[in-house]
Backbone as CSV, one residue per row, in Angstrom:
resi,resn,N_x,N_y,N_z,CA_x,CA_y,CA_z,C_x,C_y,C_z
1,MET,-7.236,15.649,-16.937,-6.763,15.662,-15.456,-7.802,15.208,-14.657
2,LEU,-9.080,15.200,-15.223,-10.311,14.616,-14.516,-10.044,12.683,-14.627
3,SER,-9.446,12.449,-15.628,-9.362,11.137,-15.563,-8.101,10.641,-14.520
4,GLU,-7.242,11.391,-14.511,-6.176,11.120,-13.170,-7.130,11.105,-11.818
5,TYR,-7.781,11.906,-11.543,-8.749,12.045,-10.418,-9.181,10.766,-10.194
6,LEU,-9.952,10.151,-11.135,-10.789,9.038,-11.580,-9.894,7.499,-11.254
7,GLN,-8.737,8.097,-11.749,-7.841,6.761,-11.637,-7.500,6.652,-9.904
8,TYR,-6.967,7.687,-9.492,-6.922,7.660,-8.329,-7.836,7.184,-6.952
9,GLY,-9.276,7.760,-7.628,-10.195,7.411,-6.962,-10.464,5.745,-6.788
10,LEU,-10.481,5.217,-7.952,-10.524,4.100,-8.095,-9.495,2.950,-7.556
11,LEU,-8.225,3.637,-7.828,-7.381,2.957,-7.236,-7.390,2.911,-5.436
12,ALA,-7.846,4.026,-4.789,-8.032,4.296,-3.386,-9.493,3.311,-3.108
13,GLY,-10.357,2.986,-4.237,-11.594,2.206,-3.726,-10.803,1.149,-3.768
14,LEU,-9.833,0.292,-4.712,-9.652,-1.092,-4.603,-8.867,-1.172,-3.284
15,ALA,-7.832,-0.359,-2.915,-7.161,-0.177,-1.612,-7.923,-0.651,-0.471
16,ILE,-9.406,0.160,-0.320,-10.108,0.098,0.568,-10.886,-1.335,0.582
17,ALA,-11.181,-1.656,-0.923,-11.736,-2.884,-0.619,-10.652,-4.378,-0.503
18,LEU,-9.410,-4.052,-0.427,-8.495,-5.072,-0.273,-8.387,-5.237,1.401
19,LEU,-8.607,-4.090,1.800,-8.438,-3.900,3.500,-9.693,-4.366,4.068
20,ILE,-11.071,-4.385,3.676,-12.016,-5.131,3.890,-12.225,-6.521,3.722
21,ALA,-11.493,-6.744,2.643,-11.110,-8.320,2.465,-10.606,-9.104,3.350
22,ALA,-9.150,-8.422,3.806,-8.645,-8.851,4.918,-9.017,-9.304,6.142
23,PHE,-9.731,-7.735,6.252,-10.623,-8.094,7.470,-11.675,-9.035,7.662
24,THR,-12.258,-9.169,6.678,-13.500,-10.151,6.531,-13.052,-11.625,6.713
25,ASP,-11.513,-11.894,6.202,-10.853,-12.970,6.102,-10.713,-13.162,7.469
26,ILE,-9.703,-12.532,8.218,-9.618,-12.696,9.586,-10.735,-12.731,10.287
27,ARG,-11.833,-12.145,10.508,-13.012,-12.323,11.258,-13.687,-13.586,11.030
28,TRP,-14.096,-13.735,9.700,-14.992,-14.866,9.342,-14.437,-15.762,8.432
29,ARG,-13.469,-15.827,8.068,-12.360,-17.179,7.194,-13.244,-16.599,5.914
30,GLN,-13.478,-15.764,5.453,-14.883,-15.459,4.107,-14.221,-14.246,3.623
31,ILE,-14.296,-14.409,2.132,-14.149,-12.808,1.645,-15.370,-13.171,0.793
32,ASP,-16.397,-12.236,0.899,-17.765,-11.755,0.361,-17.693,-12.162,-1.243
33,ASN,-18.577,-12.686,-1.838,-18.479,-12.435,-3.474,-19.082,-11.286,-4.080
34,ARG,-19.756,-10.520,-3.087,-20.048,-9.127,-3.670,-18.735,-8.098,-3.821
35,LEU,-18.076,-8.340,-2.738,-16.848,-7.790,-2.718,-15.746,-7.978,-3.920
36,ASN,-15.523,-9.362,-4.021,-15.117,-9.838,-5.284,-15.614,-9.144,-6.671
37,ALA,-16.786,-9.251,-6.650,-17.389,-8.885,-7.829,-17.224,-7.326,-8.033
38,GLY,-17.281,-6.609,-6.944,-17.293,-5.197,-7.288,-15.802,-4.829,-7.694
39,ILE,-14.837,-5.884,-6.976,-13.358,-5.396,-7.644,-13.258,-5.596,-9.040
40,ALA,-13.923,-6.836,-9.320,-13.922,-7.013,-10.985,-14.813,-6.372,-11.926
41,LEU,-15.715,-5.742,-11.446,-16.550,-4.655,-12.156,-16.013,-3.355,-12.177
42,GLY,-14.875,-3.201,-11.209,-14.593,-1.747,-11.074,-13.359,-1.600,-12.197
43,ALA,-12.607,-2.946,-12.734,-11.595,-3.110,-13.362,-11.904,-2.240,-14.939
44,PRO,-12.972,-2.517,-15.688,-13.139,-1.746,-16.913,-13.129,-0.385,-16.770
45,LEU,-13.990,0.153,-15.872,-13.883,1.432,-15.340,-12.370,2.013,-15.173
46,TYR,-11.871,1.208,-14.454,-10.388,1.632,-14.544,-9.389,1.653,-15.791
47,TRP,-9.655,0.635,-16.646,-9.165,0.736,-18.073,-9.590,1.746,-18.598
48,TRP,-10.621,2.141,-18.566,-11.265,3.268,-19.246,-10.443,4.578,-18.940
49,ALA,-10.316,4.729,-17.594,-9.715,6.059,-16.989,-8.430,6.107,-17.216
50,SER,-7.516,5.097,-17.369,-6.279,5.034,-17.575,-5.864,4.945,-19.110
51,GLY,-6.687,4.898,-19.937,-6.528,4.950,-21.338,-6.070,3.481,-22.151
52,LEU,-6.364,2.439,-21.169,-5.808,1.069,-21.809,-6.484,0.725,-23.059
53,SER,-5.842,0.389,-24.127,-6.342,-0.079,-25.459,-7.145,-1.215,-25.579
54,LEU,-8.066,-1.429,-25.949,-8.691,-2.931,-25.925,-7.812,-3.771,-26.741
55,TRP,-7.051,-3.564,-27.455,-5.894,-4.559,-27.833,-4.836,-4.097,-28.185
56,PRO,-3.630,-4.526,-27.131,-3.807,-5.655,-26.399,-4.020,-5.808,-25.053
57,GLY,-3.916,-4.232,-24.834,-4.139,-3.760,-23.358,-5.166,-4.567,-22.495
58,VAL,-6.407,-4.609,-23.235,-7.306,-5.086,-22.144,-7.354,-6.476,-22.419
59,ALA,-6.914,-7.241,-23.631,-6.984,-8.331,-23.846,-6.048,-9.306,-22.786
60,ILE,-4.784,-8.654,-22.626,-3.858,-9.161,-21.826,-4.557,-9.350,-20.690
61,GLN,-4.939,-8.149,-19.991,-5.258,-7.944,-18.792,-6.610,-9.275,-18.184
62,ILE,-7.387,-9.373,-19.685,-8.211,-10.499,-19.114,-7.867,-11.953,-19.345
63,GLY,-6.628,-12.055,-20.283,-5.888,-13.456,-20.503,-5.537,-13.946,-19.169
64,ILE,-4.659,-12.483,-18.475,-3.751,-12.986,-17.275,-4.750,-13.620,-16.203
65,ALA,-5.771,-12.624,-16.051,-6.987,-13.121,-15.175,-7.364,-14.423,-15.374
66,ALA,-7.634,-14.876,-16.706,-8.234,-16.184,-16.841,-7.109,-17.212,-16.453
67,ALA,-6.158,-16.810,-17.025,-4.873,-18.017,-16.655,-4.573,-17.985,-14.827
68,ALA,-4.480,-16.968,-14.671,-4.559,-17.136,-13.004,-5.914,-17.699,-12.275
69,PHE,-6.985,-17.691,-13.141,-8.078,-18.504,-12.526,-7.640,-19.748,-12.806
70,ALA,-7.160,-20.035,-13.972,-7.225,-21.798,-14.162,-6.253,-22.306,-13.070
71,VAL,-5.096,-21.544,-12.939,-4.430,-21.974,-11.826,-4.653,-22.087,-10.304
72,LEU,-5.286,-21.353,-10.040,-5.810,-21.087,-8.940,-7.364,-22.033,-8.594
73,VAL,-7.832,-22.175,-9.418,-8.983,-23.342,-9.414,-8.250,-24.595,-8.997
74,ALA,-7.467,-24.944,-9.785,-6.588,-25.846,-9.335,-6.043,-26.179,-7.972
75,LEU,-5.468,-25.139,-7.451,-5.312,-25.048,-6.261,-6.487,-25.340,-5.161
76,PHE,-7.524,-24.603,-5.579,-8.723,-24.778,-5.013,-9.440,-26.077,-4.587
77,ALA,-9.089,-26.712,-6.140,-9.918,-28.483,-6.159,-8.647,-29.222,-5.271
78,MET,-7.677,-28.797,-5.029,-6.612,-29.476,-3.752,-6.441,-28.927,-2.738
79,ARG,-7.626,-28.374,-2.415,-7.868,-27.565,-1.079,-6.308,-26.780,-0.338
80,MET,-5.785,-26.300,-1.474,-4.865,-25.619,-1.063,-5.027,-24.371,-0.823
81,MET,-6.185,-23.844,-1.443,-6.576,-22.372,-1.600,-8.024,-22.334,-1.247
82,GLY,-8.627,-21.427,-0.564,-10.233,-21.049,-0.382,-10.760,-20.323,-1.703
83,GLY,-11.937,-20.698,-1.917,-12.558,-19.924,-3.149,-12.598,-18.428,-3.027
84,GLY,-12.890,-17.809,-2.068,-12.911,-16.294,-1.790,-11.188,-15.886,-2.279
85,ASP,-10.205,-16.375,-1.833,-9.079,-16.173,-2.405,-8.994,-16.450,-3.774
86,VAL,-9.184,-17.550,-4.547,-9.176,-17.432,-5.898,-9.817,-16.303,-6.399
87,LYS,-11.337,-15.978,-6.336,-11.881,-15.057,-6.518,-10.882,-13.680,-6.656
88,LEU,-10.424,-13.369,-5.348,-9.953,-12.021,-4.877,-8.718,-11.983,-5.943
89,LEU,-7.957,-13.110,-6.130,-6.674,-12.760,-6.902,-7.224,-12.652,-8.547
90,THR,-8.324,-13.643,-8.994,-8.514,-13.234,-10.278,-9.025,-11.899,-10.220
91,ALA,-9.693,-11.163,-9.696,-10.397,-9.861,-10.063,-9.352,-9.067,-9.799
92,LEU,-8.028,-9.306,-9.083,-6.965,-8.020,-8.820,-6.147,-8.557,-10.235
93,ALA,-6.157,-9.662,-10.999,-5.387,-9.767,-12.029,-6.199,-9.008,-13.145
94,LEU,-7.017,-8.633,-13.025,-7.871,-7.655,-13.943,-7.020,-6.276,-14.070
95,TRP,-6.884,-5.880,-12.653,-6.090,-4.297,-12.550,-4.595,-4.256,-12.760
96,ILE,-3.900,-5.505,-12.322,-2.478,-5.188,-12.147,-2.086,-5.763,-13.562
97,GLU,-0.844,-4.799,-14.165,-0.317,-5.254,-14.976,0.364,-6.580,-14.835
98,PRO,0.830,-7.297,-15.873,1.469,-8.865,-15.656,2.531,-8.682,-14.839
99,SER,3.655,-7.933,-15.281,4.580,-7.991,-14.291,4.792,-7.464,-13.041
100,TRP,3.543,-6.795,-12.536,3.463,-6.304,-11.696,2.617,-7.223,-10.723
101,PHE,1.737,-8.101,-11.562,0.813,-9.454,-10.814,1.847,-10.308,-10.542
102,MET,2.730,-10.479,-11.312,4.263,-11.600,-10.721,4.853,-11.027,-9.089
103,LYS,4.918,-9.896,-9.133,5.383,-9.322,-8.185,4.753,-9.241,-7.005
104,LEU,3.492,-9.238,-7.385,2.189,-9.388,-6.263,2.283,-10.868,-5.610
105,LEU,2.357,-11.593,-6.760,2.420,-13.255,-6.077,3.488,-13.457,-5.429
106,ILE,4.585,-12.981,-5.740,5.964,-13.326,-4.813,5.654,-12.487,-3.518
107,ILE,5.034,-11.388,-3.409,4.791,-10.370,-2.050,3.971,-11.084,-1.475
108,MET,2.713,-11.748,-2.059,2.044,-12.348,-1.551,2.398,-13.923,-0.782
109,ALA,3.285,-14.788,-1.686,3.778,-15.792,-1.023,4.663,-15.668,0.099
110,LEU,5.425,-14.587,0.342,6.331,-14.265,1.333,5.491,-13.998,2.588
111,VAL,4.500,-13.039,2.278,3.601,-12.641,3.443,2.698,-13.672,3.682
112,GLY,2.336,-14.648,2.892,1.631,-15.597,3.340,2.393,-16.881,4.093
113,GLY,3.687,-16.912,4.018,4.568,-17.788,4.632,4.722,-17.395,6.032
114,VAL,5.084,-16.176,6.171,5.152,-15.515,7.432,3.860,-15.951,8.537
115,LEU,2.554,-15.374,7.619,1.116,-15.191,8.292,1.099,-16.955,8.643
116,THR,1.433,-17.811,7.954,1.119,-19.133,8.166,2.077,-19.818,9.301
117,LEU,2.891,-19.110,9.315,4.094,-19.660,10.760,2.952,-18.796,12.013
118,VAL,2.809,-17.722,12.032,2.254,-16.662,13.046,0.956,-17.636,13.686
119,VAL,0.159,-17.993,12.205,-1.202,-18.327,12.564,-0.776,-20.148,13.306
120,GLY,0.109,-20.956,12.587,0.389,-22.017,13.104,1.001,-22.113,14.719
121,ALA,2.038,-21.022,14.980,2.262,-20.916,16.213,0.958,-20.586,17.292
122,TRP,0.264,-19.798,16.799,-0.854,-19.474,17.647,-1.905,-20.688,17.783
123,HIS,-2.091,-21.209,16.828,-2.799,-22.330,16.834,-2.339,-23.463,17.759
124,VAL,-0.835,-23.875,17.686,0.061,-24.754,18.813,-0.380,-24.223,20.081
125,ALA,-0.162,-23.045,20.261,-0.072,-22.490,21.731,-1.576,-22.259,22.266
126,ARG,-2.637,-22.439,21.638,-3.900,-22.538,21.890,-4.317,-24.052,22.155
127,ARG,-3.403,-25.015,21.650,-3.620,-26.157,21.918,-5.240,-26.651,21.373
128,GLN,-5.059,-26.409,19.768,-6.410,-26.419,19.079,-6.235,-27.612,18.307
129,LYS,-7.044,-28.656,18.120,-7.368,-29.679,17.697,-7.930,-29.636,15.984
130,ASP,-8.688,-28.623,15.778,-9.297,-28.277,14.340,-8.231,-28.275,13.285
131,ARG,-8.690,-28.218,12.314,-7.520,-27.980,11.214,-7.651,-26.310,11.341
132,LEU,-6.148,-26.276,10.743,-5.887,-24.967,10.802,-5.975,-24.576,9.308
133,GLN,-6.741,-22.949,9.849,-6.985,-21.968,8.574,-6.230,-20.893,8.741
134,ILE,-5.926,-20.434,7.137,-5.081,-19.411,7.298,-5.749,-18.134,6.585
135,PRO,-6.017,-17.335,7.086,-6.744,-16.058,6.251,-5.710,-15.467,5.282
136,TYR,-5.784,-16.179,4.033,-4.536,-15.833,3.298,-5.129,-14.758,2.639
137,GLY,-6.486,-14.163,2.844,-6.749,-12.810,2.027,-6.078,-11.733,2.501
138,VAL,-5.525,-11.867,4.155,-4.835,-10.790,4.602,-3.546,-10.833,3.824
139,ALA,-2.713,-11.839,3.182,-1.456,-11.935,2.559,-1.974,-11.449,0.890
140,ILE,-2.986,-11.484,0.449,-3.410,-11.175,-0.794,-3.562,-9.477,-0.900
141,ALA,-4.095,-9.040,0.346,-4.553,-7.825,0.439,-3.090,-7.190,0.660
142,ALA,-2.464,-7.652,1.356,-1.203,-6.725,1.676,-0.106,-6.492,0.481
143,ALA,-0.151,-7.751,-0.409,0.452,-7.538,-1.518,-0.167,-6.794,-2.802
144,GLY,-1.356,-6.624,-2.883,-2.106,-5.765,-3.731,-2.012,-4.316,-3.071
145,ILE,-1.802,-3.723,-1.827,-1.536,-2.652,-1.348,-0.264,-2.081,-1.809
146,TRP,0.616,-2.819,-1.309,2.065,-2.883,-1.700,2.209,-2.524,-3.248
147,VAL,1.795,-3.339,-4.317,1.560,-3.133,-5.423,1.396,-1.976,-5.982
148,LEU,0.282,-1.412,-5.075,-0.582,0.037,-5.295,0.151,0.918,-5.072
149,GLY,0.673,0.942,-4.155,1.500,1.537,-3.262,2.800,2.155,-3.957
150,THR,3.612,1.222,-4.406,4.987,1.011,-5.322,4.822,1.548,-6.829
151,HIS,3.841,1.267,-7.272,3.739,1.450,-8.709,2.328,2.066,-9.245
152,TYR,1.345,2.080,-8.513,0.588,2.705,-9.146,0.091,4.465,-8.550
153,LEU,0.666,4.491,-7.456,0.668,5.804,-6.648,2.114,6.797,-7.208
154,PRO,2.118,7.186,-8.409,3.365,8.040,-8.351,3.221,9.205,-7.481
155,ALA,2.375,9.467,-7.252,2.282,10.845,-5.957,3.511,10.555,-4.926
156,ALA,3.644,9.292,-4.817,4.401,8.855,-3.529,5.843,9.095,-4.279
157,ALA,6.457,9.278,-5.485,7.610,9.146,-5.999,8.405,10.512,-5.808
158,PRO,7.880,11.629,-6.066,8.567,12.917,-5.336,8.914,12.922,-4.017
159,ASN,8.289,12.501,-3.184,8.428,12.326,-1.727,10.050,11.311,-1.711
160,VAL,9.769,10.426,-1.979,11.065,9.608,-2.337,12.161,10.436,-2.688
161,GLN,12.237,10.999,-3.664,13.350,11.645,-4.538,13.617,12.988,-3.348
162,ASN,12.647,13.508,-2.897,12.592,14.583,-1.859,13.751,14.250,-1.040
163,SER,13.220,12.989,-0.204,13.899,12.733,0.848,15.763,12.349,0.518
164,THR,15.626,11.999,-0.432,17.032,11.286,-0.828,18.132,12.967,-1.091
165,VAL,17.225,13.757,-1.750,17.601,14.823,-1.905,18.332,15.250,-0.659
166,SER,17.365,15.479,0.370,17.526,16.329,1.601,18.623,15.623,2.370
167,THR,18.543,14.131,2.220,19.659,13.293,2.727,20.983,13.834,2.380
168,ASP,21.079,13.874,1.117,21.967,14.083,0.486,22.796,15.522,1.030
169,ALA,22.370,16.059,1.125,22.360,17.661,1.398,22.841,17.737,2.777
170,LEU,22.093,16.873,3.802,22.614,16.831,4.923,23.871,16.235,5.103
171,LEU,23.946,15.148,4.373,25.583,14.543,4.513,26.615,15.057,3.674
172,GLY,26.287,15.869,2.840,27.440,16.486,2.055,27.179,17.733,2.037
């Protein structure tokens, strides 16, 4: 029971850290290294609280994070992604199961596409000549919070079932 409370506390802390990352990326176009380090360093505590085995559980999480880092560093080298975004996604890969991390990447890409259109339109409307900077930390945070809310917070599941039952009762 105590480990469940610790898990929820850590997940809530991760959600708050993601909100902070989004805010700072909007405000200063930067995600702080200490924030990314805090997210990464919180992962082993989450692994312990959730009972993840060292082999293959923790090894898979570290492997996914290493693979994500390798791909994202290449994007950074091509100036397609910021360094803070690379570190934030790598830190998130330590927390999120591989199949859900792929879903996170898909949601991030969709939100990032919309974000790029909105920021681009704002950039054109203000007739700015400087280089367009997209606060992609917003897309990363939105996708991370979506994954946390849909997969990692099972307390939300009974509410969905209850609303389905009450809707069926109303209709039938």
